[in-house]
C-alpha positions as CSV (number, residue, x, y, z in Angstrom):
1,M,3.9,7.6,0.0
2,N,0.0,8.5,0.0
3,I,0.0,11.0,-2.4
4,S,1.4,7.8,-4.6
5,D,-1.6,5.6,-3.3
6,A,-3.7,8.4,-5.0
7,E,-2.6,8.8,-8.8
8,R,-3.8,5.0,-8.5
9,L,-7.0,5.1,-7.1
10,R,-6.9,7.4,-9.7
11,T,-6.7,5.0,-12.2
12,V,-8.6,2.8,-10.6
13,L,-11.9,5.1,-10.3
14,N,-11.1,6.1,-14.2
15,S,-11.5,3.2,-14.9
16,I,-14.7,2.0,-13.2
17,G,-16.5,5.3,-14.8
18,Y,-15.9,7.2,-11.9
19,S,-15.6,11.2,-12.4
20,E,-13.4,13.7,-10.2
21,T,-14.9,16.5,-8.4
22,K,-12.7,18.7,-7.4
23,D,-16.1,19.6,-4.5
24,E,-16.3,17.4,-1.5
25,K,-19.7,19.0,-1.2
26,I,-20.8,16.8,-3.8
27,A,-19.1,13.9,-4.5
28,D,-20.7,10.8,-3.7
29,L,-18.0,9.3,-3.8
30,I,-15.2,9.7,-0.5
31,I,-11.9,7.4,-0.7
32,L,-9.9,8.7,2.0
33,V,-6.2,7.9,2.2
34,A,-4.8,7.6,5.9
35,C,-1.7,7.4,7.6
36,S,-2.1,6.0,11.1
37,V,1.8,6.6,11.7
38,R,0.0,9.2,13.9
39,Q,-2.0,10.3,16.6
40,T,-2.2,13.8,14.9
41,A,-3.3,12.3,11.6
42,I,-6.0,9.7,13.3
43,D,-7.6,12.9,14.7
44,R,-7.8,14.9,11.9
45,V,-10.1,11.8,10.3
46,H,-12.4,11.9,13.3
47,G,-12.8,16.0,12.1
48,K,-13.9,15.1,8.7
49,L,-16.3,12.2,9.4
50,V,-17.8,14.9,11.1
51,V,-18.2,16.8,8.0
52,W,-18.6,14.4,5.9
53,K,-21.6,12.4,7.8
54,R,-23.5,16.3,8.1
55,Q,-23.5,15.7,4.3
56,K,-24.0,12.7,3.6
57,I,-28.4,14.6,4.8
58,K,-28.5,16.3,1.2
59,N,-26.4,12.9,-0.2
60,P,-27.3,10.2,1.3
61,N,-26.4,7.6,-1.6
62,R,-22.7,9.2,-0.9
63,K,-21.2,7.2,0.4
64,I,-17.3,7.7,2.9
65,A,-14.2,4.5,2.1
66,L,-11.3,4.8,4.0
67,T,-7.2,3.2,3.1
68,G,-4.1,4.2,2.9
69,C,-1.7,3.1,6.5
70,V,-4.2,2.7,8.5
71,L,-3.7,0.3,12.3
72,Q,-5.7,-2.6,12.9
73,A,-6.9,-0.9,16.2
74,D,-8.3,2.4,14.0
75,K,-10.0,0.3,11.5
76,K,-11.9,-1.5,14.8
77,Q,-13.0,2.2,16.0
78,F,-14.1,3.2,13.2
79,A,-15.8,0.0,11.1
80,N,-18.9,2.1,12.1
81,R,-18.0,5.2,10.9
82,F,-16.9,4.4,7.0
83,D,-19.2,3.2,4.5
84,I,-16.6,0.4,2.9
85,I,-12.4,-0.1,4.9
86,F,-9.3,-2.0,2.3
87,D,-5.8,-2.2,2.6
88,I,-4.4,0.2,0.1
89,K,-3.7,-3.5,-1.4
90,D,-6.6,-4.1,-2.4
91,M,-7.4,-0.9,-4.8
92,I,-7.4,-3.1,-7.5
93,K,-10.5,-4.3,-5.5
94,L,-12.8,-1.7,-5.1
95,P,-14.7,-2.4,-8.0
96,E,-16.0,-5.6,-6.4
97,L,-16.2,-3.3,-2.7
98,L,-18.3,-1.3,-4.2
99,N,-20.5,-3.8,-5.7
100,E,-21.6,-5.3,-2.2
101,S,-21.9,-1.2,-0.8
102,T,-24.2,-0.2,-3.5
103,N,-25.9,-3.3,-4.3
104,Q,-25.6,-2.5,-7.8
105,R,-23.4,-3.2,-10.5
106,I,-20.5,-1.0,-11.6
107,I,-18.7,-1.3,-13.8
108,P,-16.0,-3.7,-14.3
109,N,-12.3,-3.9,-13.5
110,T,-10.2,-3.9,-16.3
111,L,-7.2,-3.0,-14.9
112,N,-6.4,-6.8,-14.9
113,L,-3.5,-6.5,-11.9
114,K,-2.6,-8.9,-9.3
115,N,0.2,-6.3,-7.9
116,Y,-1.2,-3.0,-7.3
117,L,1.9,-1.3,-7.7
118,T,1.8,-1.9,-11.0
119,I,-1.4,0.3,-11.4
120,K,-0.2,3.1,-13.5
121,P,-0.8,6.0,-11.5
122,A,-3.1,9.2,-13.1
123,Q,-0.5,12.3,-11.6
124,F,-2.0,14.8,-9.6
125,S,1.1,17.3,-11.3
126,Y,2.0,16.8,-14.8
127,T,6.2,18.4,-13.7
128,S,6.5,15.8,-10.3
129,A,5.8,12.8,-10.1
130,Q,6.5,10.0,-7.2
131,I,7.7,6.8,-8.3
132,P,7.0,4.4,-5.2
133,I,10.2,1.7,-5.6
134,M,9.4,-0.3,-2.5
135,T,6.8,-0.2,0.1
136,G,6.9,-1.9,3.8
137,C,10.0,-2.3,6.3
138,D,11.3,-5.6,8.0
139,N,13.0,-2.3,10.9
140,F,10.1,-3.2,13.2
141,C,11.7,0.9,15.1
142,S,9.7,0.6,18.1
143,Y,7.5,4.1,17.3
144,C,6.3,2.8,13.7
145,A,3.1,2.1,13.2
146,V,4.2,1.5,9.4
147,P,5.0,-2.8,9.8
148,Y,1.4,-3.4,11.4
149,T,-0.3,-1.6,9.0
150,R,2.1,-2.0,4.8
151,D,3.7,-5.5,6.4
152,R,7.4,-6.4,5.7
153,E,9.9,-5.0,2.6
154,T,8.1,-5.3,-0.6
155,S,10.8,-3.9,-3.6
156,R,9.6,-3.8,-7.1
157,S,10.9,-5.3,-10.3
158,Q,13.8,-2.7,-11.3
159,K,13.1,-3.4,-14.7
160,E,10.0,-1.5,-14.4
161,I,10.4,1.1,-12.6
162,V,13.2,2.2,-15.0
163,A,10.4,1.6,-17.8
164,E,8.1,4.1,-15.5
165,V,11.1,6.4,-15.3
166,K,11.5,7.2,-18.3
167,D,8.1,6.3,-19.9
168,L,7.7,9.7,-17.3
169,I,10.6,11.9,-18.6
170,R,8.9,11.2,-22.5
171,Q,5.9,13.2,-21.5
172,G,8.9,16.1,-20.3
173,Y,8.8,15.3,-16.0
174,K,11.3,17.0,-13.8
175,N,11.5,16.2,-10.8
176,I,11.0,12.2,-10.0
177,T,11.0,11.4,-6.9
178,L,11.5,7.7,-5.3
179,L,9.6,6.6,-2.9
180,G,9.9,3.8,-0.1
181,Q,10.0,2.5,3.7
182,N,13.4,2.9,2.8
183,V,14.3,3.2,0.2
184,N,18.2,2.2,1.1
185,S,16.6,-2.2,1.5
186,Y,15.5,-2.3,-2.2
187,K,15.8,-5.3,-3.6
188,P,18.2,-6.4,-5.5
189,S,20.2,-3.3,-5.3
190,F,19.4,0.0,-4.2
191,I,22.2,1.5,-6.1
192,D,22.1,0.0,-9.1
193,L,18.4,1.1,-10.1
194,V,20.0,4.6,-9.3
195,K,22.8,3.7,-11.8
196,K,20.4,2.8,-14.2
197,I,18.0,5.8,-14.1
198,D,21.3,7.9,-13.7
199,A,22.2,7.2,-16.9
200,I,19.2,7.9,-18.7
201,S,19.2,10.5,-21.1
202,G,17.1,13.9,-20.5
203,D,16.3,17.3,-18.7
204,Y,15.0,15.5,-15.0
205,W,17.0,15.1,-11.6
206,V,15.6,12.3,-9.2
207,R,15.0,12.3,-5.1
208,F,14.7,9.7,-2.8
209,I,12.9,8.8,0.6
210,S,13.5,8.0,2.6
211,N,17.1,6.3,4.3
212,H,17.9,4.6,6.5
213,P,21.6,4.9,8.2
214,K,22.4,1.3,8.9
215,D,21.6,0.9,5.4
216,F,23.6,4.2,3.7
217,S,26.7,2.9,1.9
218,E,29.7,4.4,0.6
219,N,28.6,3.0,-2.7
220,L,25.6,6.1,-3.1
221,I,27.8,8.7,-1.5
222,T,30.0,8.2,-4.1
223,F,27.5,7.9,-6.6
224,L,25.4,11.0,-5.8
225,K,28.8,13.1,-5.1
226,N,29.5,12.1,-9.3
227,S,25.5,11.6,-10.6
228,K,23.8,13.4,-13.5
229,H,20.5,13.6,-12.1
230,F,20.1,13.1,-8.8
231,A,19.4,16.0,-7.2
232,K,21.8,16.3,-4.0
233,Y,19.1,15.8,-1.1
234,I,19.6,13.7,1.6
235,H,16.8,12.4,3.5
236,L,18.7,11.1,7.1
237,P,16.6,10.9,9.8
238,V,18.3,10.8,13.7
239,Q,14.8,10.2,15.6
240,S,17.4,11.1,18.1
241,G,20.4,12.4,19.4
242,S,20.3,10.3,23.1
243,D,22.0,6.6,22.3
244,K,19.7,5.6,25.3
245,I,16.7,6.6,23.8
246,L,17.6,5.0,19.9
247,K,18.0,1.6,21.2
248,L,14.1,2.3,23.4
249,M,13.5,3.5,19.3
250,R,15.2,0.0,18.9
251,R,17.0,2.1,16.3
252,P,20.3,0.2,15.2
253,Y,23.2,3.0,15.5
254,K,24.5,5.2,17.5
255,I,25.2,8.7,17.8
256,A,28.5,8.3,17.2
257,E,28.3,6.5,13.4
258,Y,25.3,8.3,13.2
259,I,27.4,11.4,13.3
260,K,31.0,9.8,11.3
261,L,28.2,9.6,8.3
262,A,26.8,13.0,8.0
263,K,30.0,14.1,8.1
264,K,31.9,12.0,5.3
265,I,28.1,13.3,3.5
266,K,29.6,16.4,4.1
267,K,33.0,15.7,3.3
268,N,32.2,14.2,-0.2
269,I,29.8,16.3,-1.5
270,P,30.1,19.8,0.2
271,D,27.0,21.5,-1.5
272,I,24.5,18.7,-0.6
273,C,21.1,19.3,1.5
274,L,20.9,17.6,4.7
275,S,17.3,16.9,5.8
276,T,15.7,14.6,9.0
277,D,13.0,13.6,11.6
278,I,13.2,13.6,15.0
279,I,11.0,12.3,17.8
280,V,9.9,15.0,20.9
281,G,8.9,13.4,24.2
282,F,9.7,9.4,23.2
283,P,8.7,7.6,26.2
284,G,11.4,8.0,28.8
285,E,12.7,11.4,27.8
286,T,15.3,13.8,29.9
287,K,15.8,17.0,29.7
288,A,19.0,15.8,29.6
289,D,18.4,13.1,26.6
290,F,16.6,16.2,25.3
291,E,19.5,18.8,25.1
292,K,21.8,15.7,23.5
293,S,19.5,16.1,20.1
294,C,20.1,19.9,20.5
295,A,23.8,19.5,20.5
296,L,23.6,17.1,17.6
297,F,21.4,20.0,15.5
298,K,24.2,22.3,16.0
299,K,27.5,20.2,15.5
300,I,25.4,18.8,12.2
301,K,23.9,22.5,11.7
302,Y,20.9,20.2,9.2
303,D,19.5,22.5,6.8
304,L,16.2,21.1,7.3
305,A,13.8,19.4,9.8
306,Y,11.0,18.0,10.3
307,I,10.1,17.6,14.2
308,S,7.7,15.1,15.9
309,Q,5.5,15.7,19.0
310,Y,6.2,10.9,19.8
311,S,2.2,9.6,20.6
312,P,2.1,6.1,21.1
313,R,0.1,4.0,18.0
314,P,-1.1,0.8,19.3
315,G,0.1,-2.8,18.5
316,T,3.0,-1.2,18.5
317,V,6.1,-1.7,20.5
318,A,6.6,2.0,21.8
319,S,2.7,1.1,22.9
320,K,3.5,-0.5,26.1
321,L,6.2,2.3,27.8
322,Q,5.1,5.2,30.2
323,N,4.2,7.6,27.9
324,N,5.1,9.8,30.9
325,V,6.8,13.5,28.8
326,L,3.2,15.9,29.5
327,R,1.9,17.2,26.0
328,T,3.2,20.6,27.6
329,E,6.9,19.8,27.8
330,K,6.5,18.2,24.1
331,K,5.4,21.6,22.8
332,L,8.4,23.3,24.5
333,R,10.1,21.0,23.5
334,K,9.2,20.8,19.3
335,K,9.5,24.7,19.4
336,K,13.0,25.3,21.2
């Protein structure tokens, strides 16, 4: 999602006369698209600031801006270290913010848009493209910052998304990814959207991320089994193999239900590539809970897994829980 946001930022900056440089040492404007979902990402922001501030000695007119998925608590700690901090949905106001920051007149924004998702992205790639179909999340998992950084779920219009896909295919794009914090909850109907995209003629393939097990329907399994253009790939985050930990995480399913869904997917689509997300060291996770996650991996036999160590994010429900798994233990569990 951050890559897609950065592509829209490129469009805004191009519209007001900025040109891109690959050498950050000479950049007059640096915009960092950050992510408060994990503490490690915020730690990297601190590291980059040290470098950029040092470079600013030679370029005192440089402006450094922060946007993306940023928690209010993180915004406060960065308030005096960035020249501009703005919500990603306010990127259409960037010309005004630059005016205020530089006390100079910047070329007016000619985009004349109210919703940043309607900005046509300046793609980084000539073959692969990311299309956000919705933003925000209504699930409020106890560890997750997304509802606090991107607000509640908002879906783009089906007509707008299909038109964007058609335009990319005409341009020769082959690899298209539909994006959303929870793509399955796209309104009015995710299954109707993917069917319309699949009906577009051309030589291309499509993936979508990220899914939520509670919203993954049998209709979607049947669609993927028979689709012409959608890749046989499903990212199905589980987060933990323990029902106790899932309850603490506010994940509204039990492991038995998840296993049943995964087996149904594999039975109907034998050549499916199945990946997942899992968090180790969540507050209250005992060695027995962790072993249940290991057992789940052996049972499902994922093709790919993204494993992260739990880090508390301020403002989330889980941040109020006792972070009682040692960092050394988290590292061991991640490696196992």
